[in-house]
C-alpha positions as CSV (number, residue, x, y, z in Angstrom):
1,M,-14.1,4.8,-3.5
2,E,-10.6,5.6,-2.3
3,I,-8.4,4.0,-5.0
4,L,-4.8,3.4,-3.9
5,T,-2.2,2.3,-6.4
6,Y,1.2,0.9,-5.4
7,V,3.7,-0.1,-8.2
8,L,6.0,-3.1,-7.5
9,E,7.9,-3.2,-10.9
10,G,7.8,-1.1,-14.0
11,A,5.8,2.1,-14.5
12,L,2.1,2.7,-14.6
13,E,0.7,5.7,-16.5
14,H,-2.4,7.5,-15.1
15,K,-4.8,9.9,-16.7
16,D,-8.1,11.2,-15.4
17,S,-10.9,13.7,-16.0
18,L,-9.5,16.1,-13.5
19,G,-6.7,16.7,-16.0
20,T,-4.1,14.7,-14.0
21,G,-1.5,12.8,-15.9
22,S,1.3,11.1,-14.2
23,V,3.6,8.1,-14.1
24,I,3.6,5.9,-11.0
25,R,6.9,4.0,-10.2
26,P,8.1,1.7,-7.5
27,G,8.3,3.5,-4.2
28,E,5.4,5.8,-4.9
29,A,1.9,5.7,-3.5
30,Q,-0.9,7.2,-5.5
31,I,-4.4,7.8,-4.2
32,M,-7.5,8.9,-6.0
33,S,-10.9,9.7,-4.4
34,A,-13.5,8.8,-7.0
35,G,-16.0,10.8,-4.9
36,T,-18.9,12.2,-6.8
37,G,-17.5,10.9,-10.1
38,I,-14.3,10.7,-12.1
39,K,-13.1,9.0,-15.3
40,H,-9.7,7.5,-15.1
41,S,-7.4,5.0,-16.9
42,E,-4.1,3.3,-16.0
43,F,-1.9,1.6,-18.5
44,N,1.6,0.3,-18.9
45,H,3.9,3.3,-19.5
46,S,6.5,1.1,-21.3
47,Q,6.1,-0.4,-24.8
48,S,8.6,-3.2,-23.9
49,E,8.8,-3.7,-20.1
50,P,6.1,-5.3,-17.9
51,V,4.3,-3.5,-15.1
52,H,3.3,-5.1,-11.8
53,F,1.1,-3.2,-9.4
54,L,-1.4,-3.5,-6.7
55,Q,-4.6,-1.4,-6.7
56,I,-6.6,-1.3,-3.5
57,W,-10.2,0.0,-3.4
58,I,-11.4,1.2,0.0
59,I,-14.9,2.5,0.8
60,P,-14.6,6.1,2.0
61,E,-15.9,7.2,5.4
62,K,-18.7,9.3,3.8
63,Q,-20.4,9.7,0.4
64,G,-20.2,12.8,-1.9
65,L,-16.5,13.5,-1.5
66,K,-15.0,15.8,-4.2
67,P,-12.8,13.8,-6.6
68,R,-9.1,14.3,-6.0
69,Y,-5.7,12.9,-6.9
70,E,-2.5,12.7,-4.8
71,Q,0.9,11.0,-5.4
72,K,4.0,10.8,-3.2
73,S,7.4,9.1,-3.4
74,F,9.0,7.2,-0.6
75,R,12.7,6.5,-0.7
76,I,13.9,2.9,-0.6
77,E,15.9,3.7,2.6
78,E,12.6,4.6,4.4
79,R,11.0,1.3,3.4
80,T,13.9,-1.2,3.8
81,G,13.8,-3.3,7.0
82,Q,11.2,-1.1,8.6
83,L,7.5,-0.2,8.2
84,R,6.9,3.1,6.3
85,L,3.5,4.7,6.5
86,I,2.4,5.6,3.0
87,A,-1.4,6.3,3.5
88,A,-3.3,7.5,6.5
89,H,-6.5,9.3,7.4
90,D,-4.5,12.2,9.0
91,A,-1.8,12.1,6.3
92,R,0.8,12.1,9.1
93,D,4.5,11.5,8.4
94,G,4.2,12.5,4.8
95,A,1.7,9.8,3.9
96,V,-1.0,10.4,1.3
97,K,-4.4,11.2,2.8
98,A,-7.1,8.5,2.8
99,Y,-10.7,9.3,3.6
100,Q,-11.0,6.2,5.9
101,D,-9.7,5.0,9.2
102,V,-6.7,3.2,7.7
103,D,-3.0,3.2,8.2
104,L,-1.2,1.6,5.3
105,Y,2.5,0.6,5.7
106,T,4.9,-0.9,3.3
107,S,8.3,-2.6,3.8
108,I,11.0,-4.2,1.7
109,L,12.6,-6.9,3.8
110,Q,16.0,-8.4,3.2
111,S,17.4,-11.6,4.6
112,G,17.6,-11.4,8.3
113,N,15.3,-8.4,8.7
114,K,12.7,-8.5,11.5
115,I,9.7,-6.2,11.9
116,N,7.6,-6.2,15.0
117,Y,4.1,-4.7,15.0
118,H,1.4,-4.7,17.7
119,A,-2.1,-5.2,16.3
120,Q,-4.4,-3.2,18.5
121,P,-7.7,-4.4,20.1
122,N,-10.9,-3.4,18.3
123,R,-9.1,-3.1,15.0
124,Y,-8.3,-5.3,12.0
125,T,-4.9,-5.9,10.5
126,W,-4.2,-7.3,7.0
127,L,-0.8,-8.4,5.9
128,Q,-0.3,-8.7,2.1
129,V,2.8,-10.3,0.7
130,A,3.6,-8.4,-2.5
131,K,6.9,-10.1,-3.4
132,G,9.1,-12.8,-2.1
133,I,8.7,-15.0,1.0
134,V,8.1,-13.8,4.5
135,N,7.3,-15.5,7.9
136,L,4.5,-14.1,10.1
137,N,4.9,-15.4,13.6
138,G,6.8,-18.5,12.2
139,E,4.3,-19.2,9.4
140,E,5.7,-19.0,5.8
141,L,3.8,-16.7,3.4
142,R,4.6,-16.2,-0.3
143,A,3.9,-13.5,-2.8
144,G,0.1,-13.1,-3.2
145,D,-0.7,-14.4,0.2
146,G,-2.7,-12.3,2.6
147,V,-3.6,-12.7,6.2
148,E,-6.4,-11.1,8.3
149,I,-5.6,-10.5,11.9
150,D,-8.6,-9.6,14.1
151,G,-7.8,-8.0,17.5
152,E,-4.8,-7.6,19.6
153,I,-1.6,-9.6,18.9
154,D,2.1,-9.1,18.6
155,L,3.3,-9.7,15.0
156,E,6.8,-10.7,14.0
157,I,7.6,-10.5,10.3
158,T,10.9,-12.0,9.2
159,T,12.5,-13.4,6.0
160,N,15.4,-15.5,5.0
161,V,15.2,-14.7,1.3
162,G,13.7,-11.2,1.0
163,G,10.2,-9.9,0.3
164,E,8.0,-6.8,0.1
165,I,4.8,-6.4,2.2
166,L,1.9,-4.1,2.7
167,L,0.4,-3.9,6.2
168,F,-3.1,-2.4,6.7
169,D,-4.3,-1.3,10.1
170,L,-8.0,-0.8,9.8
171,G,-10.6,0.7,12.1
């Protein structure tokens, strides 16, 4: 599996059998290829503050990959009011590398922000609302909601109150 972790609030501590130990904070994307086998654990880094995170498991493009770990930070300015690529097969634009045909974007939307995205034919798009309330082509979505888009369509994502999204473009 390709295991992508995205922290929304707090801090998540990671340890694995590769010897990797790190703390993942909001604005960071961490990916681990489980590949031929890895032991790992994640736990709340704080004794007093909660942690809220999303962990996405994606089947890799091929079996037998060597286990690996990668983590990168993305400034809030890069993610506010616009889509910021955080994971991609070709690791372009500073994204973490995913061994699958996927582009994963994130955005923090403030009141009045508008994001346009053209979902391509012969691909799938998934919009996950991580925080707040957003509108997708006029339909209200709340934290925890997800929408599958199959095929070509123009998407308009707006908010009146603020929100945070993840947008997956999948082959």
